[in-house]
FIKE-262932 format. One line per field, with one value per residue: residue number from 1; residue in one letter; x, y, z of N, C-alpha, C in turn. Coordinates in pm, whole numbers. Each point is the difference from the previous one (the first is absolute). Example, Ala and Ser with C-alpha at 12.3 -4.5 7.8 and 13.67 -1.06 7.14 Angstrom:
% residues 2
num	[1_2]
residuo	[a_s]
nxx	[1319_-35]
nyy	[-569_105]
nzz	[780_-72]
caxx	[-89_82]
cayy	[119_119]
cazz	[0_6]
cxx	[90_-77]
cyy	[120_109]
czz	[0_73]
This chain:
% residues 118
num	[1_2_3_4_5_6_7_8_9_10_11_12_13_14_15_16_17_18_19_20_21_22_23_24_25_26_27_28_29_30_31_32_33_34_35_36_37_38_39_40_41_42_43_44_45_46_47_48_49_50_51_52_53_54_55_56_57_58_59_60_61_62_63_64_65_66_67_68_69_70_71_72_73_74_75_76_77_78_79_80_81_82_83_84_85_86_87_88_89_90_91_92_93_94_95_96_97_98_99_100_101_102_103_104_105_106_107_108_109_110_111_112_113_114_115_116_117_118]
residuo	[x_x_x_x_x_x_x_x_x_x_x_x_x_x_x_x_x_x_x_x_x_x_x_x_x_x_x_x_x_x_x_x_x_x_x_x_x_x_x_x_x_x_x_x_x_x_x_x_x_x_x_x_x_x_x_x_x_x_x_x_x_x_x_x_x_x_x_x_x_x_x_x_x_x_x_x_x_x_x_x_x_x_x_x_x_x_x_x_x_x_x_x_x_x_x_x_x_x_x_x_x_x_x_x_x_x_x_x_x_x_x_x_x_x_x_x_x_x]
nxx	[14702_103_82_65_78_49_58_150_-32_50_134_-41_61_-2_-172_19_-42_-141_-18_-95_1_-110_46_-79_-77_-32_-69_110_-91_-28_144_-26_101_82_79_84_46_40_66_3_123_-44_-53_-113_-35_21_-71_29_-77_-135_-26_-136_-95_-105_131_-86_83_58_65_99_-37_26_-82_-80_-23_56_-93_11_-115_8_-33_-3_-13_120_130_58_42_48_101_0_104_2_123_61_-70_94_-104_54_96_-21_-61_1_-116_-49_-109_-80_-107_-95_-121_-54_-69_104_53_82_97_147_109_64_81_108_1_7_134_-11_122_11_143_95]
nyy	[18798_14_-38_71_-106_104_-83_-5_117_63_17_16_-118_62_-73_75_-67_38_-18_69_38_-2_34_-76_77_-43_49_-107_-30_76_-6_55_97_-75_84_29_105_88_51_60_57_90_-99_-5_-43_-149_-73_-94_-38_-60_-60_-49_26_-9_60_65_-22_120_44_93_56_63_-61_-29_-123_93_35_-42_24_-30_-84_-21_-124_56_46_-109_133_-31_51_-133_75_-43_-39_57_153_61_1_-94_72_39_69_-100_25_-64_-48_35_-78_42_-95_140_26_93_-106_57_-53_89_-133_54_-59_11_-83_-16_49_-38_-41_-8_-46_13]
nzz	[6810_-84_25_-114_-26_-68_-42_10_-34_-113_-50_-171_-94_-125_-2_96_118_13_137_-72_113_16_127_-29_50_64_-36_-22_76_13_-44_-127_42_-50_10_-67_63_-73_54_-123_-2_33_39_-24_147_-29_-40_81_105_36_109_-54_84_-135_16_-42_-133_-10_-84_11_-109_46_81_-76_36_81_23_141_16_140_104_124_109_60_-25_-110_-36_-154_4_-82_7_-146_-48_87_-2_-46_-82_70_2_130_77_81_-43_117_-32_86_-25_84_-25_-17_95_-16_-39_-19_49_42_-20_63_-35_46_-92_-83_26_-132_-20_-112_23_-127]
caxx	[143_59_153_96_148_56_168_73_76_138_55_35_30_-89_51_-9_-113_-6_-138_-92_-110_-81_-44_-157_-61_-163_-109_57_-88_-94_34_-39_113_145_146_111_2_121_25_129_53_-68_-123_-105_-20_-64_-56_91_-69_-72_-98_-89_-10_-57_126_70_100_3_107_17_74_159_58_-70_107_79_-42_-97_-92_-39_-29_13_-153_-16_7_110_-42_108_8_111_38_85_53_-29_60_14_-103_-99_50_-65_-58_-119_-122_-119_-150_-142_-120_-91_-153_-94_-160_12_102_130_115_118_97_98_125_82_106_129_32_55_71_51_83_131]
cayy	[68_-95_42_-42_48_-41_-28_-59_86_5_23_-134_39_-49_-145_-78_-11_48_-53_120_-57_72_-28_82_1_36_-31_-42_-133_90_45_-44_14_39_5_91_122_35_151_37_154_78_-58_-33_-119_-95_-135_-102_-120_-26_-150_23_-93_-105_-47_110_85_85_65_91_-35_47_-95_-113_-81_-8_41_-63_43_-102_37_-84_-11_73_172_57_25_-28_48_-30_71_-46_86_95_75_150_86_-61_54_51_-5_-109_7_-112_58_-98_65_-47_57_41_35_144_-11_-102_68_-86_8_33_-4_84_-6_-75_39_-60_88_-88_83_-36]
cazz	[-48_-76_13_-101_3_-113_-22_-137_-85_22_-126_-50_-123_-92_-61_149_76_148_42_119_88_81_152_41_119_52_-61_-140_-69_-41_-100_-113_-102_59_-108_-38_-80_9_-20_-8_21_-96_-93_83_35_-133_19_-34_-12_70_2_81_103_-75_-73_-122_-13_-101_-15_-108_-133_57_78_-48_-26_67_132_41_111_70_155_82_31_103_19_-66_-174_-43_-160_-50_-136_-52_-95_60_-104_67_-8_113_114_64_134_-22_102_22_-11_13_-34_102_-56_103_-67_-75_-113_92_111_-81_101_-83_85_7_-110_-9_-143_-82_-95_-105_-95_-15]
cxx	[46_157_90_149_78_165_-7_57_146_71_5_79_-86_-4_-26_-124_1_-136_-47_-82_-58_-103_-165_-13_-134_-124_-17_-88_-141_28_-41_109_124_81_96_-3_156_31_183_2_-88_-125_-96_-23_-70_-34_121_-81_-106_-62_-100_-46_5_121_-4_109_27_163_2_85_158_74_-64_132_123_-11_-139_-54_-33_-57_-12_-140_-11_-25_100_-5_132_21_155_49_119_21_-29_82_2_-114_-111_46_-100_-67_-120_-69_-61_-120_-103_-117_-111_-103_-66_-135_0_85_139_93_101_96_168_166_90_88_153_86_75_96_32_109_119_120]
cyy	[-112_55_-109_20_-113_-77_-54_85_9_33_-147_79_-36_-108_-74_-18_38_-87_90_-102_102_-85_60_-47_92_-22_-56_-89_132_106_-93_4_31_24_79_116_45_158_21_129_76_-43_-48_-159_-57_-114_-106_-129_-6_-111_31_-118_-134_-78_69_86_73_54_109_-71_-10_-131_-151_-94_21_16_-139_33_-139_12_-156_-16_102_142_87_-24_7_74_-56_80_-72_97_164_107_144_55_-87_87_69_-66_-102_-17_-104_90_-72_123_-56_68_33_4_139_-17_-98_74_-49_64_-31_-56_77_16_-81_21_-84_61_-88_94_-75_44]
czz	[-55_1_-62_28_-112_18_-132_-60_2_-123_-32_-136_-93_-39_143_39_163_32_146_99_84_103_24_157_53_-85_-160_-59_-58_-107_-159_-106_63_-110_-3_-102_-27_-47_-40_9_-100_-33_82_11_-102_73_-75_-31_106_-4_112_84_-48_-91_-138_5_-71_2_-69_-112_3_41_-31_-40_79_174_30_138_65_119_24_55_146_-4_-99_-150_-23_-149_-59_-149_-36_-150_15_-124_96_34_93_117_77_128_-36_136_15_31_34_-5_98_-60_152_-34_-63_-90_41_31_-89_100_-91_90_-7_-124_6_-149_-47_-119_-114_-54_26_100]
């Protein structure tokens, strides 16, 4: 099992910054991918960024150059968000994937709200 807890969301003005954190516990060393997704009201959940165990990173086109995903060597995943726009508003979820013999298992945090508004 992998347990994920997000923090760092809040209300910020356009152009501002926020840093999200995801504290992971459990079998985190067996995961191969961790990342961030977001869901805006009335829209589907979408990928923001992910990082593989080997350090490969992928960003959604809408956040490239503004967001940075990183992780420490222990158990925390981060998302630094700069130059925030109103369209970045949504619930941000931490994600982890663990390979199994039959495929993989996915784990999600409870989400943290990010609101970008003046």
